[in-house]
N, C-alpha and C positions, 0 to 999 in steps of 0.2 A: 214522632213529634206532632204528627197530624192529629192524634187523639187529643193532645193538650190544646192545640190551636182551635179545634172544634168546640171544646168545652169553654175555653177562654172567650170566644165570641159570644156564646150564650150567656155566660156570667157577666160580661161587661155590659150587655144590654140590660140585665137586671140591676147592675150597679148604678146605672143612671137614674133608676126609679127613686123617688123620694123616701120610700119606706124600705130600702135595701137593708138586709141584715145577714148575719152569719147563718141563721137558720134558713133563710131563703136561698142562699148560695148552696148550702148543703142539700136542700130539697131538690134544687136543679141538678146538682151533681149526681144525686141518687137515680135520676132518670137516664143518666148516661152509662151505658153498659161497659164503657171502656175504663171506668175508674176502678183501680185496684184498691179495695177498701182495707184489706189487711195492711198493705204498705202505706196507705194514707194514714191509718191510725198510728202506725209506728213512726212515720215521719212527723206527725203532729203531737207526739208525746209531750205532755205538759202544756198543750194548747189552752189558752184562756181567752174566750171571745171578748171579754170586757177589756182586756189589755192588748191582745194581738190583732183584733179586728176580725179578719176572716182567715180560715185555715187554707192550706195548700192541698191540692189533690194530686196524688200519684196515679199515673195512667198505666194501663196494661203494657204499653210499649216502652215504659221506663221514663217517659217524659213527665213534666210537672206543670200543673196550672197553679201558679204562685201569686198570692195577693201582694200588691205593692201599695202600702198605705199612703205614701207620699202623693201618688197619682190617683188613688182611689180606684184602681183597676187591677185586673188580673193580667199576667203575662205568661206565655208559654216558654218553658225552658227545656233544653234537650234531654237532660237526665236528672233524676231525683237525688 
């Protein structure tokens, strides 16, 4: 779960910026070596940034950095 918590902290700093977007969140996640991209792609099957806002990121330890549109933040979850 610490993998997701670390990414969530970084993403939430970005989310406070006026020009925050899905592509900026993805770029930040690409810099994190703990993101499991194959599982992230599978988890976000059918993802549409225009409707869904921001995608969730599955971490190597099985935790999840998940977008919460109501609060405009990411949260860490124990498992994907």
